[in-house]
PQR file of N, CA, C, O and H, with PARSE charges and radii, in Angstrom:
ATOM      1  N   MET A   1       5.023  64.438 -36.046 -0.4000 1.5000
ATOM      2  CA  MET A   1       3.945  64.832 -35.258 -0.0000 2.0000
ATOM      3  C   MET A   1       4.133  63.929 -33.990  0.5500 1.7000
ATOM      4  O   MET A   1       4.500  62.758 -34.084 -0.5500 1.4000
ATOM      5  N   ARG A   2       3.875  64.508 -32.873 -0.4000 1.5000
ATOM      6  CA  ARG A   2       3.958  63.739 -31.614 -0.0000 2.0000
ATOM      7  C   ARG A   2       2.807  62.921 -31.416  0.5500 1.7000
ATOM      8  O   ARG A   2       1.702  63.293 -31.809 -0.5500 1.4000
ATOM      9  H   ARG A   2       3.577  65.459 -32.797  0.4000 1.0000
ATOM     10  N   GLN A   3       3.001  61.743 -30.785 -0.4000 1.5000
ATOM     11  CA  GLN A   3       1.886  60.789 -30.614 -0.0000 2.0000
ATOM     12  C   GLN A   3       1.102  61.274 -29.360  0.5500 1.7000
ATOM     13  O   GLN A   3       1.749  61.685 -28.397 -0.5500 1.4000
ATOM     14  H   GLN A   3       3.899  61.441 -30.466  0.4000 1.0000
ATOM     15  N   ILE A   4      -0.261  61.249 -29.321 -0.4000 1.5000
ATOM     16  CA  ILE A   4      -1.114  61.534 -28.308 -0.0000 2.0000
ATOM     17  C   ILE A   4      -1.062  60.326 -27.395  0.5500 1.7000
ATOM     18  O   ILE A   4      -1.018  59.197 -27.885 -0.5500 1.4000
ATOM     19  H   ILE A   4      -0.786  60.915 -30.103  0.4000 1.0000
ATOM     20  N   ASN A   5      -1.066  60.520 -26.099 -0.4000 1.5000
ATOM     21  CA  ASN A   5      -1.108  59.436 -25.042 -0.0000 2.0000
ATOM     22  C   ASN A   5      -2.474  58.706 -25.200  0.5500 1.7000
ATOM     23  O   ASN A   5      -3.521  59.352 -25.252 -0.5500 1.4000
ATOM     24  H   ASN A   5      -1.101  61.437 -25.701  0.4000 1.0000
ATOM     25  N   SER A   6      -2.446  57.465 -25.269 -0.4000 1.5000
ATOM     26  CA  SER A   6      -3.637  56.562 -25.540 -0.0000 2.0000
ATOM     27  C   SER A   6      -4.550  56.697 -24.305  0.5500 1.7000
ATOM     28  O   SER A   6      -5.761  56.539 -24.458 -0.5500 1.4000
ATOM     29  H   SER A   6      -1.596  56.941 -25.226  0.4000 1.0000
ATOM     30  N   VAL A   7      -4.075  56.961 -23.173 -0.4000 1.5000
ATOM     31  CA  VAL A   7      -5.088  57.094 -22.032 -0.0000 2.0000
ATOM     32  C   VAL A   7      -5.958  58.347 -22.107  0.5500 1.7000
ATOM     33  O   VAL A   7      -7.142  58.375 -21.771 -0.5500 1.4000
ATOM     34  H   VAL A   7      -3.091  57.089 -23.049  0.4000 1.0000
ATOM     35  N   PHE A   8      -5.240  59.410 -22.593 -0.4000 1.5000
ATOM     36  CA  PHE A   8      -5.812  60.717 -22.844 -0.0000 2.0000
ATOM     37  C   PHE A   8      -6.880  60.557 -23.965  0.5500 1.7000
ATOM     38  O   PHE A   8      -7.956  61.151 -23.897 -0.5500 1.4000
ATOM     39  H   PHE A   8      -4.278  59.388 -22.866  0.4000 1.0000
ATOM     40  N   LEU A   9      -6.580  59.809 -24.905 -0.4000 1.5000
ATOM     41  CA  LEU A   9      -7.468  59.656 -26.062 -0.0000 2.0000
ATOM     42  C   LEU A   9      -8.717  58.769 -25.620  0.5500 1.7000
ATOM     43  O   LEU A   9      -9.845  59.016 -26.047 -0.5500 1.4000
ATOM     44  H   LEU A   9      -5.706  59.326 -24.960  0.4000 1.0000
ATOM     45  N   VAL A  10      -8.469  57.801 -24.805 -0.4000 1.5000
ATOM     46  CA  VAL A  10      -9.683  56.940 -24.378 -0.0000 2.0000
ATOM     47  C   VAL A  10     -10.597  58.012 -23.500  0.5500 1.7000
ATOM     48  O   VAL A  10     -11.805  58.095 -23.724 -0.5500 1.4000
ATOM     49  H   VAL A  10      -7.552  57.601 -24.459  0.4000 1.0000
ATOM     50  N   GLY A  11     -10.004  58.764 -22.566 -0.4000 1.5000
ATOM     51  CA  GLY A  11     -10.768  59.664 -21.850 -0.0000 2.0000
ATOM     52  C   GLY A  11     -11.500  60.728 -22.622  0.5500 1.7000
ATOM     53  O   GLY A  11     -12.611  61.095 -22.240 -0.5500 1.4000
ATOM     54  H   GLY A  11      -9.023  58.696 -22.384  0.4000 1.0000
ATOM     55  N   THR A  12     -10.961  61.214 -23.635 -0.4000 1.5000
ATOM     56  CA  THR A  12     -11.559  62.237 -24.541 -0.0000 2.0000
ATOM     57  C   THR A  12     -12.743  61.576 -25.297  0.5500 1.7000
ATOM     58  O   THR A  12     -13.863  62.086 -25.279 -0.5500 1.4000
ATOM     59  H   THR A  12     -10.058  60.916 -23.946  0.4000 1.0000
ATOM     60  N   LEU A  13     -12.472  60.460 -25.943 -0.4000 1.5000
ATOM     61  CA  LEU A  13     -13.553  59.793 -26.839 -0.0000 2.0000
ATOM     62  C   LEU A  13     -14.542  59.293 -25.855  0.5500 1.7000
ATOM     63  O   LEU A  13     -15.727  59.326 -26.188 -0.5500 1.4000
ATOM     64  H   LEU A  13     -11.561  60.046 -25.958  0.4000 1.0000
ATOM     65  N   GLY A  14     -14.177  58.778 -24.544 -0.4000 1.5000
ATOM     66  CA  GLY A  14     -15.206  58.238 -23.678 -0.0000 2.0000
ATOM     67  C   GLY A  14     -16.177  59.339 -23.255  0.5500 1.7000
ATOM     68  O   GLY A  14     -17.387  59.114 -23.240 -0.5500 1.4000
ATOM     69  H   GLY A  14     -13.215  58.751 -24.273  0.4000 1.0000
ATOM     70  N   ILE A  15     -15.646  60.583 -22.895 -0.4000 1.5000
ATOM     71  CA  ILE A  15     -16.536  61.690 -22.415 -0.0000 2.0000
ATOM     72  C   ILE A  15     -17.403  62.108 -23.679  0.5500 1.7000
ATOM     73  O   ILE A  15     -18.602  62.352 -23.542 -0.5500 1.4000
ATOM     74  H   ILE A  15     -14.663  60.765 -22.907  0.4000 1.0000
ATOM     75  N   LEU A  16     -16.853  62.176 -24.754 -0.4000 1.5000
ATOM     76  CA  LEU A  16     -17.534  62.641 -25.946 -0.0000 2.0000
ATOM     77  C   LEU A  16     -18.738  61.700 -26.307  0.5500 1.7000
ATOM     78  O   LEU A  16     -19.872  62.148 -26.474 -0.5500 1.4000
ATOM     79  H   LEU A  16     -15.879  61.978 -24.866  0.4000 1.0000
ATOM     80  N   PHE A  17     -18.433  60.412 -26.414 -0.4000 1.5000
ATOM     81  CA  PHE A  17     -19.449  59.445 -26.785 -0.0000 2.0000
ATOM     82  C   PHE A  17     -20.382  59.316 -25.633  0.5500 1.7000
ATOM     83  O   PHE A  17     -21.567  59.152 -25.920 -0.5500 1.4000
ATOM     84  H   PHE A  17     -17.512  60.049 -26.279  0.4000 1.0000
ATOM     85  N   THR A  18     -20.044  59.362 -24.368 -0.4000 1.5000
ATOM     86  CA  THR A  18     -21.025  59.244 -23.324 -0.0000 2.0000
ATOM     87  C   THR A  18     -21.920  60.415 -23.332  0.5500 1.7000
ATOM     88  O   THR A  18     -23.130  60.243 -23.179 -0.5500 1.4000
ATOM     89  H   THR A  18     -19.081  59.495 -24.134  0.4000 1.0000
ATOM     90  N   SER A  19     -21.404  61.634 -23.503 -0.4000 1.5000
ATOM     91  CA  SER A  19     -22.289  62.753 -23.396 -0.0000 2.0000
ATOM     92  C   SER A  19     -23.319  62.757 -24.689  0.5500 1.7000
ATOM     93  O   SER A  19     -24.440  63.262 -24.619 -0.5500 1.4000
ATOM     94  H   SER A  19     -20.422  61.773 -23.627  0.4000 1.0000
ATOM     95  N   MET A  20     -22.823  62.165 -25.811 -0.4000 1.5000
ATOM     96  CA  MET A  20     -23.728  62.132 -26.976 -0.0000 2.0000
ATOM     97  C   MET A  20     -24.821  61.141 -26.662  0.5500 1.7000
ATOM     98  O   MET A  20     -26.003  61.342 -26.940 -0.5500 1.4000
ATOM     99  H   MET A  20     -21.913  61.755 -25.868  0.4000 1.0000
ATOM    100  N   ALA A  21     -24.364  60.076 -26.075 -0.4000 1.5000
ATOM    101  CA  ALA A  21     -25.446  59.033 -25.796 -0.0000 2.0000
ATOM    102  C   ALA A  21     -26.350  59.417 -24.699  0.5500 1.7000
ATOM    103  O   ALA A  21     -27.519  59.033 -24.733 -0.5500 1.4000
ATOM    104  H   ALA A  21     -23.403  59.913 -25.849  0.4000 1.0000
ATOM    105  N   HIS A  22     -25.912  60.145 -23.723 -0.4000 1.5000
ATOM    106  CA  HIS A  22     -26.643  60.720 -22.691 -0.0000 2.0000
ATOM    107  C   HIS A  22     -27.745  61.750 -23.233  0.5500 1.7000
ATOM    108  O   HIS A  22     -28.899  61.735 -22.803 -0.5500 1.4000
ATOM    109  H   HIS A  22     -24.962  60.457 -23.695  0.4000 1.0000
ATOM    110  N   ILE A  23     -27.345  62.550 -24.110 -0.4000 1.5000
ATOM    111  CA  ILE A  23     -28.240  63.542 -24.757 -0.0000 2.0000
ATOM    112  C   ILE A  23     -29.289  62.797 -25.598  0.5500 1.7000
ATOM    113  O   ILE A  23     -30.451  63.200 -25.554 -0.5500 1.4000
ATOM    114  H   ILE A  23     -26.409  62.562 -24.460  0.4000 1.0000
ATOM    115  N   LEU A  24     -28.951  61.699 -26.389 -0.4000 1.5000
ATOM    116  CA  LEU A  24     -29.776  60.970 -27.144 -0.0000 2.0000
ATOM    117  C   LEU A  24     -30.760  60.257 -26.263  0.5500 1.7000
ATOM    118  O   LEU A  24     -31.953  60.215 -26.564 -0.5500 1.4000
ATOM    119  H   LEU A  24     -28.007  61.372 -26.424  0.4000 1.0000
ATOM    120  N   MET A  25     -30.264  59.677 -25.144 -0.4000 1.5000
ATOM    121  CA  MET A  25     -31.176  58.970 -24.253 -0.0000 2.0000
ATOM    122  C   MET A  25     -32.236  59.945 -23.519  0.5500 1.7000
ATOM    123  O   MET A  25     -33.342  59.575 -23.125 -0.5500 1.4000
ATOM    124  H   MET A  25     -29.295  59.711 -24.900  0.4000 1.0000
ATOM    125  N   ALA A  26     -31.768  61.117 -23.414 -0.4000 1.5000
ATOM    126  CA  ALA A  26     -32.655  62.165 -22.584 -0.0000 2.0000
ATOM    127  C   ALA A  26     -33.761  62.631 -23.669  0.5500 1.7000
ATOM    128  O   ALA A  26     -34.892  62.924 -23.283 -0.5500 1.4000
ATOM    129  H   ALA A  26     -30.869  61.417 -23.735  0.4000 1.0000
ATOM    130  N   VAL A  27     -33.418  62.689 -24.989 -0.4000 1.5000
ATOM    131  CA  VAL A  27     -34.270  63.162 -25.921 -0.0000 2.0000
ATOM    132  C   VAL A  27     -35.397  61.982 -26.162  0.5500 1.7000
ATOM    133  O   VAL A  27     -36.599  62.237 -26.237 -0.5500 1.4000
ATOM    134  H   VAL A  27     -32.499  62.451 -25.302  0.4000 1.0000
ATOM    135  N   ILE A  28     -34.871  60.718 -26.270 -0.4000 1.5000
ATOM    136  CA  ILE A  28     -35.709  59.652 -26.773 -0.0000 2.0000
ATOM    137  C   ILE A  28     -36.686  59.296 -25.462  0.5500 1.7000
ATOM    138  O   ILE A  28     -37.903  59.145 -25.574 -0.5500 1.4000
ATOM    139  H   ILE A  28     -33.894  60.511 -26.209  0.4000 1.0000
ATOM    140  N   THR A  29     -36.080  59.205 -24.418 -0.4000 1.5000
ATOM    141  CA  THR A  29     -36.973  58.880 -23.135 -0.0000 2.0000
ATOM    142  C   THR A  29     -36.897  59.900 -22.118  0.5500 1.7000
ATOM    143  O   THR A  29     -35.949  60.684 -22.085 -0.5500 1.4000
ATOM    144  H   THR A  29     -35.092  59.327 -24.327  0.4000 1.0000
ATOM    145  N   SER A  30     -37.831  59.932 -21.299 -0.4000 1.5000
ATOM    146  CA  SER A  30     -37.879  60.872 -20.253 -0.0000 2.0000
ATOM    147  C   SER A  30     -37.641  60.201 -18.808  0.5500 1.7000
ATOM    148  O   SER A  30     -37.706  60.830 -17.751 -0.5500 1.4000
ATOM    149  H   SER A  30     -38.602  59.295 -21.326  0.4000 1.0000
ATOM    150  N   GLU A  31     -37.389  58.990 -18.910 -0.4000 1.5000
ATOM    151  CA  GLU A  31     -37.018  58.208 -17.702 -0.0000 2.0000
ATOM    152  C   GLU A  31     -35.645  58.623 -17.124  0.5500 1.7000
ATOM    153  O   GLU A  31     -34.660  58.693 -17.860 -0.5500 1.4000
ATOM    154  H   GLU A  31     -37.337  58.479 -19.768  0.4000 1.0000
ATOM    155  N   GLU A  32     -35.590  58.874 -15.921 -0.4000 1.5000
ATOM    156  CA  GLU A  32     -34.374  59.377 -15.276 -0.0000 2.0000
ATOM    157  C   GLU A  32     -33.477  58.039 -15.020  0.5500 1.7000
ATOM    158  O   GLU A  32     -32.250  58.087 -15.115 -0.5500 1.4000
ATOM    159  H   GLU A  32     -36.390  58.817 -15.323  0.4000 1.0000
ATOM    160  N   THR A  33     -34.121  56.932 -14.713 -0.4000 1.5000
ATOM    161  CA  THR A  33     -33.463  55.777 -14.409 -0.0000 2.0000
ATOM    162  C   THR A  33     -32.595  55.258 -15.594  0.5500 1.7000
ATOM    163  O   THR A  33     -31.527  54.672 -15.412 -0.5500 1.4000
ATOM    164  H   THR A  33     -35.117  56.893 -14.636  0.4000 1.0000
ATOM    165  N   ALA A  34     -33.112  55.508 -16.785 -0.4000 1.5000
ATOM    166  CA  ALA A  34     -32.387  55.022 -18.078 -0.0000 2.0000
ATOM    167  C   ALA A  34     -31.032  55.778 -18.233  0.5500 1.7000
ATOM    168  O   ALA A  34     -29.980  55.234 -18.567 -0.5500 1.4000
ATOM    169  H   ALA A  34     -33.979  55.984 -16.933  0.4000 1.0000
ATOM    170  N   ALA A  35     -31.179  57.004 -17.970 -0.4000 1.5000
ATOM    171  CA  ALA A  35     -30.058  57.862 -18.227 -0.0000 2.0000
ATOM    172  C   ALA A  35     -29.111  58.093 -16.958  0.5500 1.7000
ATOM    173  O   ALA A  35     -28.145  58.852 -17.033 -0.5500 1.4000
ATOM    174  H   ALA A  35     -32.034  57.446 -17.699  0.4000 1.0000
ATOM    175  N   SER A  36     -29.413  57.450 -15.875 -0.4000 1.5000
ATOM    176  CA  SER A  36     -28.660  57.664 -14.675 -0.0000 2.0000
ATOM    177  C   SER A  36     -27.306  56.833 -14.650  0.5500 1.7000
ATOM    178  O   SER A  36     -26.378  57.101 -13.887 -0.5500 1.4000
ATOM    179  H   SER A  36     -30.198  56.833 -15.814  0.4000 1.0000
ATOM    180  N   THR A  37     -27.299  55.809 -15.557 -0.4000 1.5000
ATOM    181  CA  THR A  37     -26.060  55.010 -15.760 -0.0000 2.0000
ATOM    182  C   THR A  37     -24.995  55.900 -16.213  0.5500 1.7000
ATOM    183  O   THR A  37     -23.872  55.803 -15.719 -0.5500 1.4000
ATOM    184  H   THR A  37     -28.053  55.591 -16.177  0.4000 1.0000
ATOM    185  N   PHE A  38     -25.285  56.828 -17.187 -0.4000 1.5000
ATOM    186  CA  PHE A  38     -24.344  57.709 -17.801 -0.0000 2.0000
ATOM    187  C   PHE A  38     -23.608  58.554 -16.710  0.5500 1.7000
ATOM    188  O   PHE A  38     -22.398  58.774 -16.748 -0.5500 1.4000
ATOM    189  H   PHE A  38     -26.197  56.907 -17.589  0.4000 1.0000
ATOM    190  N   TRP A  39     -24.359  58.957 -15.841 -0.4000 1.5000
ATOM    191  CA  TRP A  39     -23.727  59.815 -14.643 -0.0000 2.0000
ATOM    192  C   TRP A  39     -22.558  58.949 -14.104  0.5500 1.7000
ATOM    193  O   TRP A  39     -21.508  59.543 -13.862 -0.5500 1.4000
ATOM    194  H   TRP A  39     -25.343  58.778 -15.810  0.4000 1.0000
ATOM    195  N   MET A  40     -22.614  57.759 -13.911 -0.4000 1.5000
ATOM    196  CA  MET A  40     -21.501  56.970 -13.498 -0.0000 2.0000
ATOM    197  C   MET A  40     -20.288  56.885 -14.284  0.5500 1.7000
ATOM    198  O   MET A  40     -19.185  56.708 -13.768 -0.5500 1.4000
ATOM    199  H   MET A  40     -23.468  57.276 -14.108  0.4000 1.0000
ATOM    200  N   LEU A  41     -20.495  57.020 -15.619 -0.4000 1.5000
ATOM    201  CA  LEU A  41     -19.452  56.943 -16.596 -0.0000 2.0000
ATOM    202  C   LEU A  41     -18.670  58.138 -16.597  0.5500 1.7000
ATOM    203  O   LEU A  41     -17.478  57.977 -16.861 -0.5500 1.4000
ATOM    204  H   LEU A  41     -21.391  57.164 -16.039  0.4000 1.0000
ATOM    205  N   TYR A  42     -19.072  59.328 -16.357 -0.4000 1.5000
ATOM    206  CA  TYR A  42     -18.329  60.603 -16.413 -0.0000 2.0000
ATOM    207  C   TYR A  42     -17.220  60.585 -15.579  0.5500 1.7000
ATOM    208  O   TYR A  42     -16.166  61.046 -16.017 -0.5500 1.4000
ATOM    209  H   TYR A  42     -20.040  59.459 -16.142  0.4000 1.0000
ATOM    210  N   PRO A  43     -17.278  60.073 -14.300 -0.5600 1.5000
ATOM    211  CA  PRO A  43     -16.048  60.216 -13.513  0.2800 2.0000
ATOM    212  C   PRO A  43     -15.009  59.246 -13.935  0.5500 1.7000
ATOM    213  O   PRO A  43     -13.812  59.490 -13.785 -0.5500 1.4000
ATOM    214  N   VAL A  44     -15.465  58.121 -14.475 -0.4000 1.5000
ATOM    215  CA  VAL A  44     -14.400  57.170 -14.993 -0.0000 2.0000
ATOM    216  C   VAL A  44     -13.658  57.676 -16.107  0.5500 1.7000
ATOM    217  O   VAL A  44     -12.438  57.506 -16.112 -0.5500 1.4000
ATOM    218  H   VAL A  44     -16.437  57.923 -14.597  0.4000 1.0000
ATOM    219  N   PHE A  45     -14.251  58.307 -17.106 -0.4000 1.5000
ATOM    220  CA  PHE A  45     -13.538  58.921 -18.226 -0.0000 2.0000
ATOM    221  C   PHE A  45     -12.857  60.204 -17.927  0.5500 1.7000
ATOM    222  O   PHE A  45     -11.890  60.568 -18.596 -0.5500 1.4000
ATOM    223  H   PHE A  45     -15.241  58.445 -17.102  0.4000 1.0000
ATOM    224  N   ALA A  46     -13.368  60.952 -16.866 -0.4000 1.5000
ATOM    225  CA  ALA A  46     -12.563  62.094 -16.458 -0.0000 2.0000
ATOM    226  C   ALA A  46     -11.262  61.638 -15.737  0.5500 1.7000
ATOM    227  O   ALA A  46     -10.254  62.340 -15.818 -0.5500 1.4000
ATOM    228  H   ALA A  46     -14.154  60.656 -16.323  0.4000 1.0000
ATOM    229  N   GLY A  47     -11.264  60.451 -15.020 -0.4000 1.5000
ATOM    230  CA  GLY A  47     -10.049  59.892 -14.448 -0.0000 2.0000
ATOM    231  C   GLY A  47      -9.103  59.634 -15.561  0.5500 1.7000
ATOM    232  O   GLY A  47      -7.927  59.989 -15.479 -0.5500 1.4000
ATOM    233  H   GLY A  47     -12.082  59.880 -14.955  0.4000 1.0000
ATOM    234  N   PHE A  48      -9.587  59.025 -16.600 -0.4000 1.5000
ATOM    235  CA  PHE A  48      -8.724  58.757 -17.757 -0.0000 2.0000
ATOM    236  C   PHE A  48      -8.026  60.109 -18.268  0.5500 1.7000
ATOM    237  O   PHE A  48      -6.819  60.146 -18.509 -0.5500 1.4000
ATOM    238  H   PHE A  48     -10.543  58.737 -16.666  0.4000 1.0000
ATOM    239  N   LEU A  49      -8.829  61.157 -18.407 -0.4000 1.5000
ATOM    240  CA  LEU A  49      -8.258  62.407 -18.806 -0.0000 2.0000
ATOM    241  C   LEU A  49      -7.278  62.911 -17.841  0.5500 1.7000
ATOM    242  O   LEU A  49      -6.239  63.385 -18.302 -0.5500 1.4000
ATOM    243  H   LEU A  49      -9.809  61.127 -18.212  0.4000 1.0000
ATOM    244  N   VAL A  50      -7.447  62.882 -16.571 -0.4000 1.5000
ATOM    245  CA  VAL A  50      -6.506  63.389 -15.602 -0.0000 2.0000
ATOM    246  C   VAL A  50      -5.168  62.611 -15.788  0.5500 1.7000
ATOM    247  O   VAL A  50      -4.100  63.186 -15.999 -0.5500 1.4000
ATOM    248  H   VAL A  50      -8.291  62.497 -16.196  0.4000 1.0000
ATOM    249  N   VAL A  51      -5.303  61.320 -15.700 -0.4000 1.5000
ATOM    250  CA  VAL A  51      -4.118  60.558 -15.807 -0.0000 2.0000
ATOM    251  C   VAL A  51      -3.297  60.761 -17.195  0.5500 1.7000
ATOM    252  O   VAL A  51      -2.068  60.822 -17.231 -0.5500 1.4000
ATOM    253  H   VAL A  51      -6.170  60.853 -15.529  0.4000 1.0000
ATOM    254  N   GLY A  52      -4.105  60.854 -18.284 -0.4000 1.5000
ATOM    255  CA  GLY A  52      -3.421  61.059 -19.600 -0.0000 2.0000
ATOM    256  C   GLY A  52      -2.722  62.486 -19.554  0.5500 1.7000
ATOM    257  O   GLY A  52      -1.619  62.648 -20.076 -0.5500 1.4000
ATOM    258  H   GLY A  52      -5.103  60.804 -18.255  0.4000 1.0000
ATOM    259  N   THR A  53      -3.343  63.430 -18.964 -0.4000 1.5000
ATOM    260  CA  THR A  53      -2.838  64.771 -19.007 -0.0000 2.0000
ATOM    261  C   THR A  53      -1.525  64.873 -18.100  0.5500 1.7000
ATOM    262  O   THR A  53      -0.520  65.489 -18.455 -0.5500 1.4000
ATOM    263  H   THR A  53      -4.239  63.298 -18.540  0.4000 1.0000
ATOM    264  N   ARG A  54      -1.651  64.218 -16.930 -0.4000 1.5000
ATOM    265  CA  ARG A  54      -0.400  64.152 -16.100 -0.0000 2.0000
ATOM    266  C   ARG A  54       0.875  63.440 -16.805  0.5500 1.7000
ATOM    267  O   ARG A  54       2.033  63.852 -16.740 -0.5500 1.4000
ATOM    268  H   ARG A  54      -2.467  63.717 -16.641  0.4000 1.0000
ATOM    269  N   VAL A  55       0.444  62.337 -17.461 -0.4000 1.5000
ATOM    270  CA  VAL A  55       1.565  61.627 -18.175 -0.0000 2.0000
ATOM    271  C   VAL A  55       2.109  62.585 -19.253  0.5500 1.7000
ATOM    272  O   VAL A  55       3.331  62.700 -19.351 -0.5500 1.4000
ATOM    273  H   VAL A  55      -0.496  62.002 -17.514  0.4000 1.0000
ATOM    274  N   MET A  56       1.307  63.271 -20.057 -0.4000 1.5000
ATOM    275  CA  MET A  56       1.708  64.088 -21.059 -0.0000 2.0000
ATOM    276  C   MET A  56       2.566  65.329 -20.559  0.5500 1.7000
ATOM    277  O   MET A  56       3.540  65.744 -21.186 -0.5500 1.4000
ATOM    278  H   MET A  56       0.314  63.177 -19.978  0.4000 1.0000
ATOM    279  N   MET A  57       2.159  65.820 -19.498 -0.4000 1.5000
ATOM    280  CA  MET A  57       2.825  66.918 -18.809 -0.0000 2.0000
ATOM    281  C   MET A  57       4.248  66.526 -18.374  0.5500 1.7000
ATOM    282  O   MET A  57       5.259  67.205 -18.557 -0.5500 1.4000
ATOM    283  H   MET A  57       1.368  65.483 -18.989  0.4000 1.0000
ATOM    284  N   LYS A  58       4.172  65.310 -17.761 -0.4000 1.5000
ATOM    285  CA  LYS A  58       5.527  64.813 -17.187 -0.0000 2.0000
ATOM    286  C   LYS A  58       6.459  64.467 -18.426  0.5500 1.7000
ATOM    287  O   LYS A  58       7.652  64.763 -18.361 -0.5500 1.4000
ATOM    288  H   LYS A  58       3.352  64.759 -17.613  0.4000 1.0000
ATOM    289  N   ARG A  59       5.973  63.886 -19.481 -0.4000 1.5000
ATOM    290  CA  ARG A  59       6.779  63.715 -20.715 -0.0000 2.0000
ATOM    291  C   ARG A  59       7.255  64.870 -21.165  0.5500 1.7000
ATOM    292  O   ARG A  59       8.435  64.906 -21.514 -0.5500 1.4000
ATOM    293  H   ARG A  59       5.004  63.645 -19.534  0.4000 1.0000
ATOM    294  N   LYS A  60       6.494  65.968 -21.245 -0.4000 1.5000
ATOM    295  CA  LYS A  60       6.927  67.358 -21.794 -0.0000 2.0000
ATOM    296  C   LYS A  60       8.024  68.010 -20.804  0.5500 1.7000
ATOM    297  O   LYS A  60       8.959  68.662 -21.269 -0.5500 1.4000
ATOM    298  H   LYS A  60       5.536  65.940 -20.962  0.4000 1.0000
ATOM    299  N   LEU A  61       7.886  67.830 -19.593 -0.4000 1.5000
ATOM    300  CA  LEU A  61       8.904  68.302 -18.632 -0.0000 2.0000
ATOM    301  C   LEU A  61      10.142  67.684 -18.804  0.5500 1.7000
ATOM    302  O   LEU A  61      11.174  68.355 -18.836 -0.5500 1.4000
ATOM    303  H   LEU A  61       7.127  67.301 -19.215  0.4000 1.0000
ATOM    304  N   THR A  62      10.141  66.397 -18.924 -0.4000 1.5000
ATOM    305  CA  THR A  62      11.376  65.560 -19.131 -0.0000 2.0000
ATOM    306  C   THR A  62      12.107  65.891 -20.444  0.5500 1.7000
ATOM    307  O   THR A  62      13.336  65.947 -20.495 -0.5500 1.4000
ATOM    308  H   THR A  62       9.303  65.852 -18.898  0.4000 1.0000
ATOM    309  N   GLN A  63      11.348  66.099 -21.452 -0.4000 1.5000
ATOM    310  CA  GLN A  63      11.861  66.478 -22.783 -0.0000 2.0000
ATOM    311  C   GLN A  63      12.445  67.858 -22.813  0.5500 1.7000
ATOM    312  O   GLN A  63      13.341  68.123 -23.615 -0.5500 1.4000
ATOM    313  H   GLN A  63      10.350  66.053 -21.410  0.4000 1.0000
ATOM    314  N   LYS A  64      11.979  68.745 -21.976 -0.4000 1.5000
ATOM    315  CA  LYS A  64      12.445  70.095 -21.907 -0.0000 2.0000
ATOM    316  C   LYS A  64      13.860  70.243 -21.342  0.5500 1.7000
ATOM    317  O   LYS A  64      14.637  71.104 -21.755 -0.5500 1.4000
ATOM    318  H   LYS A  64      11.252  68.529 -21.325  0.4000 1.0000
ATOM    319  N   ASP A  65      14.174  69.316 -20.325 -0.4000 1.5000
ATOM    320  CA  ASP A  65      15.414  69.407 -19.762 -0.0000 2.0000
ATOM    321  C   ASP A  65      16.530  68.782 -20.600  0.5500 1.7000
ATOM    322  O   ASP A  65      17.692  68.803 -20.195 -0.5500 1.4000
ATOM    323  H   ASP A  65      13.543  68.617 -19.989  0.4000 1.0000
TER
END
């Protein structure tokens, strides 16, 4: 089994846990300021996903040749 890139894993888990925490915070409180910090975390973890995907694609292309 091939190893998944750790950057991709951090991005995936980060998006998953951030979205779950954001939903929980929205259900528990109705204050927008409490949940606004989560909106700043989404681009950070999306960046991890993009970088991890590029690294895995590059690795796949080099193994193919």
